[in-house]
C-alpha positions, 0 to 999 in steps of 0.5 A: 500500500502506497498511501498511509504507510509502506512496508520496509521492502517498499521503502527500500524500493522507493529509495533505490528508485529515487537514487536512479532518478538522481543519477539520470536527472541533472536538474533534480538532486536527491534532496529535491526528489525527497521533497517531491515525495514528502510534500507530494504525499502531504498534498495528496498527489499520490492518493489512489496509488495502486502499486509500485509501478503506478507510484513510479509513473506518478512520481516521474510525471510529477517530477517532470511537471514540477520542473516545467511549473517552477521554470515557467512560473518562477516558483519554488519547488514547494510553490510548484507542487502546490500549483500541481495540486491546484491543477489536480483539483480541476482534473489536470494531471500527468503531462497535461500539467505542463501543457496547461502551464505553457498555455497560461504563459502564452495567454499571459504574454498576450494579455500582459500578465504573468503565467501565474496571474493568468493561471490563477484567473483560469482556476477561478473560471474553472470553478464555474464548471464544477458540477456542470458535466463539463470538465473544469479544465475546459473552463480554465482554458476558456477563461485564459483564452478569453483574457487574451481575447479581451486584451487583443480586442482592446488593442485593436480598438474593438473594445474601448478602455471605458467599456473595459472599466465599466465591466470591472476590468479585463479579468472581470470581462473575461470571466463574464465571457466565460460565464456567457459561453457556459450558459450558451453551451448549456442551452438547447441551442448550445447543446445542439451546436456543441454536438459538433465537438464530440469526435469519435465518441470523445470530447474535444476540449480544444473544440469546446474551448473555441465554442466557449470563445464564440458563445461568450465573445460578444461585447454588445452592451458592454 
């Protein structure tokens, strides 16, 4: 059992695994890896681990993710692990963590914000999707994309600074767009239109994010 307590043999296997990781990874030393193990366990990142193979996969995924998170978001190892926990809370795990953080960095650059600020807003947007049946990760992506869209519209002159101020700022307007897009997607018309984004029985997050942008992209009355 990998959760509340490990047998002596399991602890020895974990120690040997981490020594091999230390040798192979020039960016993470034994102290760093031990911190990932200890703090990751405290944060619940290893919850649900079935066996040693599953543990090793999760540990490698978390280690790779935290390297990207700390580099892109300029965070400490402790802060990076907390970010990974926050992303796990909206269903983003494994290799998707790095992809989400890179998207936050890209959308942040487009909106004049840091990756951390952009991801923070994305996490707020994701909360709108809790219990809706739509993955919360899509909410985070749509909100970050909407933030970049608001800045682009403002810079292009399609949206006045006065309109942005009246809406409560760029972040508030982006959140309003996301809420509008979600409401549209949950309407009868939106559900019918959204069927186009189900491909081969699987949900296309990228397609739905684009739909969210279209559904919430109107500035009429702003």
